C-alpha positions as CSV (number, residue, x, y, z in Angstrom):
1,X,19.4,-5.5,29.5
2,X,20.2,-6.3,25.9
3,X,16.5,-6.7,25.0
4,X,15.7,-3.4,26.8
5,X,18.5,-1.6,24.9
6,X,17.3,-3.1,21.6
7,X,13.7,-1.9,22.3
8,X,15.0,1.5,23.2
9,X,17.0,1.8,20.0
10,X,13.9,0.7,18.0
11,X,11.7,3.3,19.7
12,X,14.4,6.0,19.2
13,X,14.8,5.0,15.5
14,X,11.1,5.2,14.9
15,X,10.9,8.5,16.6
16,X,13.7,9.9,14.5
17,X,12.1,8.5,11.4
18,X,8.9,10.3,12.2
19,X,10.9,13.5,12.4
20,X,13.0,13.0,9.4
21,X,10.0,12.5,7.1
22,X,9.3,16.2,7.4
23,X,12.9,17.3,7.3
24,X,12.5,18.7,3.8
25,X,15.7,19.9,2.0
26,X,16.8,21.3,-1.3
27,X,19.2,19.3,-3.4
28,X,21.0,21.3,-6.1
29,X,22.8,19.5,-8.9
30,X,24.2,20.3,-12.3
31,X,23.7,17.6,-14.9
32,X,25.5,17.1,-18.2
33,X,23.3,16.8,-21.2
34,X,24.9,15.5,-24.4
35,X,24.0,17.7,-27.4
36,X,22.4,20.4,-25.2
37,X,22.0,23.6,-27.3
38,X,24.1,26.5,-26.0
39,X,21.0,28.6,-25.2
40,X,19.9,26.0,-22.7
41,X,23.1,26.0,-20.7
42,X,22.1,27.0,-17.2
43,X,18.5,26.2,-17.7
44,X,17.0,25.4,-14.3
45,X,14.4,22.7,-13.5
46,X,12.6,22.2,-10.2
47,X,11.8,18.5,-9.8
48,X,9.1,17.5,-7.3
49,X,8.1,13.9,-7.2
50,X,6.3,11.2,-5.0
51,X,4.2,13.7,-3.1
52,X,1.8,10.9,-1.9
53,X,-0.8,13.3,-0.4
54,X,-2.7,11.1,2.0
55,X,-3.6,10.8,5.7
56,X,0.1,10.1,6.3
57,X,1.4,13.1,4.2
58,X,0.0,16.4,5.2
59,X,-0.7,19.4,2.9
60,X,1.8,21.6,4.7
61,X,4.7,19.3,3.7
62,X,3.7,19.6,0.1
63,X,3.2,23.3,0.5
64,X,6.7,23.6,1.9
65,X,8.1,21.8,-1.2
66,X,6.2,24.1,-3.5
67,X,7.6,27.1,-1.6
68,X,11.2,25.7,-1.9
69,X,10.7,25.1,-5.6
70,X,9.4,28.6,-6.2
71,X,12.2,30.2,-4.2
72,X,14.7,28.7,-6.6
73,X,13.1,30.6,-9.5
74,X,13.3,27.7,-12.0
75,X,12.8,28.0,-15.7
76,X,10.6,24.9,-15.6
77,X,8.8,22.8,-13.0
78,X,8.7,19.1,-13.5
79,X,6.3,16.9,-11.4
80,X,7.4,13.2,-11.4
81,X,4.3,11.3,-10.4
82,X,2.5,9.7,-7.4
83,X,0.4,12.6,-6.2
84,X,-1.8,10.3,-4.1
85,X,-1.4,6.9,-2.6
86,X,-3.2,3.7,-3.9
87,X,-5.4,5.6,-6.3
88,X,-7.1,7.4,-3.4
89,X,-9.2,10.0,-5.4
90,X,-10.1,11.9,-2.2
91,X,-6.7,13.5,-2.2
92,X,-6.3,14.3,-5.9
93,X,-8.0,17.7,-5.5
94,X,-6.2,18.7,-2.3
95,X,-2.8,17.7,-3.9
96,X,-3.5,19.6,-7.1
97,X,-4.7,22.6,-5.0
98,X,-1.3,23.0,-3.4
99,X,0.6,22.3,-6.6
100,X,-1.5,24.9,-8.3
101,X,0.8,27.6,-6.7
102,X,3.7,26.4,-8.9
103,X,4.7,28.7,-11.8
104,X,7.7,29.0,-14.1
105,X,8.5,30.8,-17.3
106,X,8.4,27.6,-19.3
107,X,5.5,26.2,-17.4
108,X,4.7,23.3,-15.1
109,X,4.6,19.7,-16.6
110,X,3.7,16.4,-15.0
111,X,3.8,12.7,-15.5
112,X,1.8,10.0,-13.8
113,X,3.1,7.4,-11.3
114,X,2.0,3.9,-10.4
115,X,-0.3,5.3,-7.6
116,X,-2.1,7.7,-9.9
117,X,-5.3,6.8,-11.8
118,X,-5.8,7.8,-15.4
119,X,-8.8,10.1,-14.9
120,X,-9.2,11.9,-11.6
121,X,-5.6,12.8,-10.9
122,X,-4.8,14.2,-14.4
123,X,-8.0,16.1,-14.5
124,X,-7.3,17.7,-11.1
125,X,-3.8,18.7,-12.2
126,X,-5.0,20.0,-15.6
127,X,-7.6,22.2,-13.8
128,X,-4.7,23.9,-12.1
129,X,-2.9,24.7,-15.3
130,X,-0.4,21.9,-15.1
131,X,0.3,20.2,-18.4
132,X,0.1,16.4,-17.9
133,X,2.3,14.6,-20.5
134,X,0.9,11.1,-21.3
135,X,3.2,9.7,-23.9
136,X,3.6,13.3,-25.2
137,X,6.4,15.8,-25.6
138,X,6.6,19.5,-24.9
139,X,9.0,21.5,-26.9
140,X,10.9,24.5,-25.7
141,X,12.8,26.6,-28.2
142,X,15.5,29.1,-27.5
143,X,18.2,30.6,-29.7
144,X,16.9,28.8,-32.8
145,X,17.3,25.3,-31.1
146,X,14.9,23.1,-29.2
147,X,14.7,20.7,-26.3
148,X,11.8,18.2,-26.0
149,X,10.6,17.2,-22.6
150,X,9.2,13.7,-23.2
151,X,6.7,12.6,-20.6
152,X,5.7,9.0,-20.0
153,X,3.7,7.3,-17.3
154,X,4.7,4.4,-15.1
155,X,3.3,1.7,-17.4
156,X,4.9,3.0,-20.5
157,X,8.0,1.0,-21.4
158,X,9.8,-0.7,-24.2
159,X,12.3,0.8,-26.7
160,X,9.8,0.7,-29.6
161,X,7.0,2.4,-27.8
162,X,9.1,5.2,-26.3
163,X,11.1,5.6,-29.5
164,X,7.9,6.8,-31.3
165,X,8.0,9.8,-29.0
166,X,11.5,10.9,-29.8
167,X,12.4,13.5,-32.4
168,X,16.1,13.9,-32.5
169,X,15.8,17.2,-34.3
170,X,15.5,18.5,-30.8
171,X,17.5,17.4,-27.7
172,X,15.2,14.9,-25.8
173,X,14.9,14.8,-22.0
174,X,12.8,11.9,-20.7
175,X,10.6,12.4,-17.7
176,X,9.8,8.9,-16.4
177,X,8.4,8.1,-13.0
178,X,10.4,4.8,-13.0
179,X,14.2,5.0,-13.2
180,X,14.3,1.6,-14.8
181,X,13.5,3.4,-18.1
182,X,17.2,4.2,-18.2
183,X,17.5,1.0,-20.2
184,X,15.3,2.3,-23.0
185,X,16.8,5.8,-22.8
186,X,20.3,4.5,-23.2
187,X,19.3,2.4,-26.2
188,X,17.5,5.5,-27.8
189,X,20.5,7.9,-27.1
190,X,18.3,10.0,-24.8
191,X,20.9,12.1,-22.9
192,X,19.0,12.8,-19.7
193,X,16.3,11.0,-17.7
194,X,14.5,12.6,-14.7
195,X,12.8,10.1,-12.3
196,X,11.5,9.4,-8.8
197,X,9.5,6.4,-7.6
198,X,12.1,4.9,-5.3
199,X,11.8,7.4,-2.4
200,X,15.5,7.0,-2.2
201,X,14.7,3.8,-0.4
202,X,12.7,5.7,2.3
203,X,14.6,3.6,4.9
204,X,18.3,3.4,4.5
205,X,20.1,1.1,7.0
206,X,23.9,1.3,7.2
207,X,25.9,-0.6,6.0
208,X,23.3,-2.4,3.9
209,X,21.8,0.7,2.2
210,X,18.3,1.2,0.9
211,X,15.9,-1.6,1.4
212,X,14.9,-1.5,-2.4
213,X,18.5,-1.2,-3.7
214,X,18.4,-4.3,-5.9
215,X,15.3,-3.2,-7.8
216,X,16.7,-0.1,-9.5
217,X,19.8,1.2,-11.3
218,X,20.1,3.7,-8.4
219,X,17.7,4.7,-5.7
220,X,18.8,8.4,-5.5
221,X,21.2,10.8,-7.1
222,X,23.0,10.6,-10.4
223,X,24.1,7.7,-12.6
224,X,25.9,7.9,-15.9
225,X,25.5,5.0,-18.4
226,X,26.9,5.4,-21.9
227,X,25.8,8.8,-23.1
228,X,22.8,8.9,-20.8
229,X,22.6,10.6,-17.4
230,X,19.9,9.5,-14.9
231,X,18.8,11.6,-12.0
232,X,16.5,10.0,-9.3
233,X,14.9,12.2,-6.6
234,X,14.1,10.9,-3.2
235,X,10.8,12.7,-3.4
236,X,8.7,14.4,-0.8
237,X,6.1,12.0,0.7
238,X,6.1,8.5,2.2
239,X,4.0,5.3,1.7
240,X,3.0,2.5,4.0
241,X,4.6,4.1,7.1
242,X,5.1,7.8,7.9
243,X,8.8,7.2,8.4
244,X,12.1,8.1,6.6
245,X,15.4,6.9,8.0
246,X,18.7,8.3,6.6
247,X,16.7,9.4,3.6
248,X,15.1,12.9,4.0
249,X,12.6,14.3,1.6
250,X,13.9,16.7,-1.1
251,X,13.1,19.2,-3.7
252,X,15.6,18.8,-6.5
253,X,16.9,21.9,-8.4
254,X,18.6,20.8,-11.6
255,X,20.8,23.0,-13.8
256,X,21.5,21.7,-17.3
257,X,25.0,21.8,-18.6
């Protein structure tokens, strides 16, 4: 009886996990940014990350995420990396095709994740008008003041290396696939970091929490350390198994304050 009940619970959990992986939601959050120019108060960012277009992640899920982002009418769209899984170039074009619908007054910017190659994925995104930041910054000016969106790939790390990208004449916002770049951001007095990579854990088991909880400062949501705020999105897709448990996919709509 116990074994049968356990098997039933496992099957039920797997079934729910298959459903939850497509239960896309919108998370709206207001984040403090030290030194943010007054003209940027209320500036809205749509953050989509960890799309992982593959045989396990269908185009319609990504298309729904794009529609949710557009419905929020953001000032800027930020793509946080991992557009495919395991460098599978077959899905680079299809992923970019869906993301090509994105538009915003300040544009659409992207960084690369650890599942993205350095050639096919960025070329596919660029062909759709998406600006891929590879250790680069994009400056937005309003009201005589500026904010720099500084984009780095997964393999970019270290205070000295990231520090060369920072111009404190503008307020820097770091877009980094890996939330562990919070360490460098705090050291460099970067007031905001936008990240993904963790999938929120993808499988969250009460009372233990996410299975990857010890690897990252946080696996989802907001963390304040010193004068730096980190936001980590749960992302859209999945890897390894097409399952999410207590960790639904999301599009994050971020308002700067």
